[in-house]
The first five atom37 places (N, CA, C, CB, O) and aatype in JSON, in Angstrom:
{
  "aatype": [12, 9, 11, 9, 10, 15, 3, 2, 15, 19, 11, 9, 4, 4, 7, 1, 5, 7, 4, 14, 19, 19, 6, 11, 9, 3, 3, 3, 8, 18, 5, 9, 16, 3, 3, 3, 7, 2, 11, 9, 9, 19, 11, 11, 6, 6, 10, 11, 10, 12, 7, 3, 0, 19, 16, 16, 9, 3, 7, 3, 3, 5, 10, 9, 4, 7],
  "atom_mask": [
    [1, 1, 1, 1, 1],
    [1, 1, 1, 1, 1],
    [1, 1, 1, 1, 1],
    [1, 1, 1, 1, 1],
    [1, 1, 1, 1, 1],
    [1, 1, 1, 1, 1],
    [1, 1, 1, 1, 1],
    [1, 1, 1, 1, 1],
    [1, 1, 1, 1, 1],
    [1, 1, 1, 1, 1],
    [1, 1, 1, 1, 1],
    [1, 1, 1, 1, 1],
    [1, 1, 1, 1, 1],
    [1, 1, 1, 1, 1],
    [1, 1, 1, 0, 1],
    [1, 1, 1, 1, 1],
    [1, 1, 1, 1, 1],
    [1, 1, 1, 0, 1],
    [1, 1, 1, 1, 1],
    [1, 1, 1, 1, 1],
    [1, 1, 1, 1, 1],
    [1, 1, 1, 1, 1],
    [1, 1, 1, 1, 1],
    [1, 1, 1, 1, 1],
    [1, 1, 1, 1, 1],
    [1, 1, 1, 1, 1],
    [1, 1, 1, 1, 1],
    [1, 1, 1, 1, 1],
    [1, 1, 1, 1, 1],
    [1, 1, 1, 1, 1],
    [1, 1, 1, 1, 1],
    [1, 1, 1, 1, 1],
    [1, 1, 1, 1, 1],
    [1, 1, 1, 1, 1],
    [1, 1, 1, 1, 1],
    [1, 1, 1, 1, 1],
    [1, 1, 1, 0, 1],
    [1, 1, 1, 1, 1],
    [1, 1, 1, 1, 1],
    [1, 1, 1, 1, 1],
    [1, 1, 1, 1, 1],
    [1, 1, 1, 1, 1],
    [1, 1, 1, 1, 1],
    [1, 1, 1, 1, 1],
    [1, 1, 1, 1, 1],
    [1, 1, 1, 1, 1],
    [1, 1, 1, 1, 1],
    [1, 1, 1, 1, 1],
    [1, 1, 1, 1, 1],
    [1, 1, 1, 1, 1],
    [1, 1, 1, 0, 1],
    [1, 1, 1, 1, 1],
    [1, 1, 1, 1, 1],
    [1, 1, 1, 1, 1],
    [1, 1, 1, 1, 1],
    [1, 1, 1, 1, 1],
    [1, 1, 1, 1, 1],
    [1, 1, 1, 1, 1],
    [1, 1, 1, 0, 1],
    [1, 1, 1, 1, 1],
    [1, 1, 1, 1, 1],
    [1, 1, 1, 1, 1],
    [1, 1, 1, 1, 1],
    [1, 1, 1, 1, 1],
    [1, 1, 1, 1, 1],
    [1, 1, 1, 0, 1]
  ],
  "atom_positions": [
    [[-10.26, 7.86, -2.54], [-10.25, 9.26, -2.17], [-9.14, 9.49, -1.15], [-11.64, 9.69, -1.6], [-8.96, 8.71, -0.21]],
    [[-8.41, 10.53, -1.33], [-7.36, 10.91, -0.39], [-7.73, 12.25, 0.22], [-5.95, 10.97, -1.1], [-7.93, 13.24, -0.49]],
    [[-7.83, 12.26, 1.55], [-8.2, 13.47, 2.27], [-6.97, 13.98, 3.03], [-9.39, 13.2, 3.25], [-6.36, 13.24, 3.8]],
    [[-6.63, 15.24, 2.83], [-5.5, 15.85, 3.52], [-5.91, 16.14, 4.96], [-5.04, 17.16, 2.81], [-6.91, 16.81, 5.2]],
    [[-5.13, 15.62, 5.91], [-5.39, 15.86, 7.33], [-4.51, 16.97, 7.88], [-5.18, 14.58, 8.12], [-4.94, 17.74, 8.73]],
    [[-3.27, 17.04, 7.4], [-2.32, 18.07, 7.81], [-1.26, 18.18, 6.73], [-1.67, 17.74, 9.21], [-1.36, 17.51, 5.7]],
    [[-0.26, 19.0, 6.95], [0.83, 19.14, 5.98], [1.59, 17.83, 5.79], [1.79, 20.23, 6.42], [2.19, 17.61, 4.74]],
    [[1.57, 16.95, 6.8], [2.36, 15.72, 6.75], [1.53, 14.45, 6.77], [3.3, 15.7, 7.89], [2.1, 13.36, 6.87]],
    [[0.19, 14.54, 6.68], [-0.6, 13.31, 6.74], [-1.85, 13.37, 5.87], [-0.99, 13.04, 8.18], [-2.45, 14.43, 5.65]],
    [[-2.22, 12.18, 5.38], [-3.43, 12.04, 4.56], [-4.17, 10.78, 5.0], [-3.08, 11.97, 3.03], [-3.58, 9.86, 5.56]],
    [[-5.48, 10.76, 4.75], [-6.3, 9.58, 5.0], [-6.7, 9.02, 3.65], [-7.56, 9.92, 5.88], [-7.13, 9.76, 2.76]],
    [[-6.57, 7.7, 3.49], [-6.89, 7.04, 2.23], [-8.19, 6.27, 2.44], [-5.73, 6.08, 1.77], [-8.23, 5.32, 3.23]],
    [[-9.27, 6.67, 1.74], [-10.57, 6.04, 1.9], [-11.12, 5.59, 0.55], [-11.56, 7.0, 2.57], [-10.87, 6.2, -0.48]],
    [[-11.88, 4.5, 0.61], [-12.51, 4.0, -0.61], [-14.02, 3.89, -0.4], [-11.92, 2.64, -1.02], [-14.68, 3.14, -1.12]],
    [[-14.58, 4.62, 0.56], [-16.01, 4.63, 0.79], [-16.51, 3.54, 1.72], [0.0, 0.0, 0.0], [-17.71, 3.43, 1.95]],
    [[-15.6, 2.75, 2.26], [-15.97, 1.7, 3.22], [-15.11, 1.85, 4.45], [-15.8, 0.28, 2.59], [-14.4, 2.84, 4.62]],
    [[-15.18, 0.85, 5.33], [-14.32, 0.85, 6.5], [-12.89, 0.6, 6.08], [-14.78, -0.21, 7.52], [-12.62, 0.14, 4.97]],
    [[-11.98, 0.91, 6.96], [-10.57, 0.65, 6.68], [-9.9, 1.78, 5.95], [0.0, 0.0, 0.0], [-9.4, 1.61, 4.84]],
    [[-9.88, 2.93, 6.57], [-9.25, 4.11, 5.97], [-7.93, 4.39, 6.7], [-10.2, 5.35, 6.04], [-7.93, 5.04, 7.74]],
    [[-6.82, 3.9, 6.16], [-5.54, 4.14, 6.83], [-5.09, 5.59, 6.71], [-4.47, 3.23, 6.24], [-5.47, 6.31, 5.78]],
    [[-4.3, 5.99, 7.68], [-3.68, 7.32, 7.67], [-2.2, 7.13, 7.38], [-3.91, 8.09, 9.04], [-1.54, 6.29, 8.0]],
    [[-1.68, 7.9, 6.44], [-0.26, 7.88, 6.1], [0.34, 9.2, 6.53], [-0.04, 7.62, 4.56], [-0.13, 10.27, 6.14]],
    [[1.39, 9.12, 7.34], [2.02, 10.32, 7.88], [3.51, 10.31, 7.58], [1.78, 10.44, 9.4], [4.19, 9.3, 7.81]],
    [[4.02, 11.42, 7.07], [5.45, 11.54, 6.8], [6.18, 11.83, 8.1], [5.73, 12.67, 5.76], [5.86, 12.79, 8.81]],
    [[7.16, 10.98, 8.42], [7.96, 11.16, 9.63], [9.18, 12.02, 9.33], [8.39, 9.79, 10.21], [9.47, 12.99, 10.04]],
    [[9.88, 11.66, 8.27], [11.02, 12.44, 7.79], [11.14, 12.19, 6.29], [12.36, 12.05, 8.54], [10.24, 11.59, 5.7]],
    [[12.21, 12.63, 5.66], [12.33, 12.51, 4.21], [12.33, 11.07, 3.71], [13.58, 13.19, 3.76], [12.0, 10.82, 2.55]],
    [[12.69, 10.12, 4.56], [12.81, 8.73, 4.13], [11.84, 7.75, 4.78], [14.18, 8.27, 4.39], [11.82, 6.58, 4.39]],
    [[11.03, 8.18, 5.76], [10.16, 7.26, 6.5], [8.73, 7.78, 6.64], [10.75, 7.0, 7.89], [8.49, 8.97, 6.82]],
    [[7.79, 6.83, 6.55], [6.37, 7.14, 6.68], [5.74, 6.18, 7.67], [5.66, 7.06, 5.32], [6.15, 5.02, 7.77]],
    [[4.75, 6.66, 8.41], [4.01, 5.82, 9.34], [2.61, 5.59, 8.79], [3.95, 6.46, 10.75], [1.95, 6.53, 8.36]],
    [[2.17, 4.33, 8.81], [0.82, 3.99, 8.37], [0.06, 3.51, 9.59], [0.84, 2.9, 7.23], [0.51, 2.61, 10.3]],
    [[-1.11, 4.1, 9.84], [-1.95, 3.73, 10.97], [-3.28, 3.22, 10.44], [-2.16, 4.93, 11.93], [-3.94, 3.9, 9.65]],
    [[-3.69, 2.02, 10.88], [-4.97, 1.47, 10.44], [-6.09, 1.88, 11.4], [-4.9, -0.06, 10.33], [-5.84, 2.58, 12.38]],
    [[-7.32, 1.42, 11.12], [-8.48, 1.79, 11.93], [-8.39, 1.32, 13.38], [-9.72, 1.22, 11.31], [-9.0, 1.91, 14.26]],
    [[-7.63, 0.25, 13.62], [-7.5, -0.28, 14.96], [-6.36, 0.36, 15.74], [-7.29, -1.77, 14.9], [-6.12, 0.0, 16.89]],
    [[-5.67, 1.32, 15.13], [-4.57, 1.99, 15.8], [-3.23, 1.3, 15.63], [0.0, 0.0, 0.0], [-2.23, 1.75, 16.19]],
    [[-3.2, 0.2, 14.87], [-1.93, -0.47, 14.59], [-1.09, 0.42, 13.69], [-2.16, -1.86, 13.94], [-1.6, 1.04, 12.76]],
    [[0.21, 0.47, 13.96], [1.1, 1.34, 13.21], [2.3, 0.58, 12.68], [1.56, 2.51, 14.07], [2.83, -0.32, 13.35]],
    [[2.72, 0.94, 11.49], [3.98, 0.46, 10.94], [4.74, 1.64, 10.37], [3.75, -0.64, 9.86], [4.14, 2.63, 9.95]],
    [[6.03, 1.52, 10.35], [6.88, 2.54, 9.74], [7.58, 1.89, 8.56], [7.92, 3.14, 10.76], [8.19, 0.83, 8.7]],
    [[7.48, 2.53, 7.4], [8.09, 2.0, 6.19], [8.95, 3.08, 5.54], [7.02, 1.5, 5.2], [8.76, 4.28, 5.75]],
    [[9.91, 2.62, 4.75], [10.73, 3.54, 3.99], [9.92, 4.08, 2.82], [12.02, 2.85, 3.49], [8.97, 3.44, 2.35]],
    [[10.29, 5.25, 2.35], [9.59, 5.91, 1.26], [9.52, 5.01, 0.02], [10.28, 7.22, 0.91], [8.46, 4.9, -0.6]],
    [[10.63, 4.37, -0.34], [10.63, 3.54, -1.54], [9.74, 2.31, -1.38], [12.06, 3.1, -1.88], [9.15, 1.83, -2.35]],
    [[9.62, 1.79, -0.15], [8.72, 0.66, 0.11], [7.26, 1.09, -0.04], [8.97, 0.09, 1.52], [6.45, 0.36, -0.61]],
    [[6.95, 2.25, 0.47], [5.58, 2.77, 0.37], [5.19, 2.98, -1.09], [5.44, 4.08, 1.15], [4.05, 2.69, -1.47]],
    [[6.11, 3.47, -1.9], [5.83, 3.68, -3.32], [5.54, 2.38, -4.04], [7.0, 4.39, -3.98], [4.8, 2.36, -5.03]],
    [[6.13, 1.27, -3.57], [5.95, -0.03, -4.22], [4.67, -0.77, -3.8], [7.13, -0.9, -3.93], [4.34, -1.78, -4.41]],
    [[3.97, -0.29, -2.79], [2.8, -1.02, -2.27], [1.68, -1.15, -3.29], [2.28, -0.32, -1.05], [1.03, -2.2, -3.34]],
    [[1.44, -0.15, -4.08], [0.42, -0.26, -5.13], [0.78, -1.34, -6.14], [0.0, 0.0, 0.0], [-0.08, -2.09, -6.58]],
    [[2.06, -1.4, -6.51], [2.53, -2.44, -7.43], [2.39, -3.83, -6.79], [4.0, -2.18, -7.83], [2.11, -4.8, -7.48]],
    [[2.6, -3.91, -5.48], [2.47, -5.19, -4.79], [1.03, -5.71, -4.88], [2.9, -5.06, -3.31], [0.81, -6.89, -5.13]],
    [[0.07, -4.84, -4.67], [-1.34, -5.24, -4.77], [-1.67, -5.69, -6.18], [-2.27, -4.08, -4.35], [-2.35, -6.7, -6.36]],
    [[-1.2, -4.96, -7.17], [-1.44, -5.33, -8.56], [-0.84, -6.7, -8.87], [-0.85, -4.27, -9.51], [-1.46, -7.52, -9.55]],
    [[0.36, -6.96, -8.37], [1.03, -8.24, -8.6], [0.29, -9.38, -7.91], [2.48, -8.18, -8.12], [0.08, -10.43, -8.51]],
    [[-0.11, -9.19, -6.66], [-0.84, -10.22, -5.91], [-2.16, -10.55, -6.59], [-1.09, -9.77, -4.47], [-2.55, -11.71, -6.65]],
    [[-2.83, -9.54, -7.1], [-4.12, -9.75, -7.77], [-3.97, -10.38, -9.15], [-4.86, -8.43, -7.89], [-4.97, -10.67, -9.81]],
    [[-2.73, -10.59, -9.6], [-2.48, -11.24, -10.87], [-2.61, -10.33, -12.07], [0.0, 0.0, 0.0], [-2.65, -10.81, -13.2]],
    [[-2.67, -9.04, -11.84], [-2.83, -8.08, -12.94], [-1.51, -7.7, -13.58], [-3.52, -6.85, -12.46], [-1.49, -6.99, -14.59]],
    [[-0.4, -8.14, -13.01], [0.9, -7.71, -13.51], [1.94, -8.74, -13.06], [1.27, -6.27, -13.0], [1.69, -9.54, -12.16]],
    [[3.08, -8.7, -13.67], [4.18, -9.58, -13.28], [5.18, -8.8, -12.45], [4.87, -10.2, -14.51], [5.27, -7.57, -12.56]],
    [[5.92, -9.51, -11.62], [6.96, -8.87, -10.83], [8.01, -8.28, -11.76], [7.6, -9.89, -9.84], [8.43, -8.92, -12.72]],
    [[8.43, -7.07, -11.48], [9.43, -6.41, -12.29], [10.84, -6.85, -11.88], [9.3, -4.89, -12.17], [11.71, -7.03, -12.73]],
    [[11.05, -7.02, -10.57], [12.39, -7.33, -10.06], [12.43, -8.7, -9.39], [12.84, -6.26, -9.07], [13.18, -8.86, -8.42]],
    [[11.7, -9.65, -9.83], [11.84, -10.9, -9.13], [10.91, -11.94, -9.53], [0.0, 0.0, 0.0], [10.95, -13.05, -8.99]]
  ]
}
């Protein structure tokens, strides 16, 4: 479930603990904040690839570029 928090941020929840907040900083950068307040800033293209990374790690798919 994705809940809109503001024009630039959403919370990603799956019904359990660990609902990160994703916030757009500018056109190319996003900030991800976890439940403990830890923050990382990633590029837009990196954020788009994170779902594919989970799929690859779980063995459901092969790496496309490597």
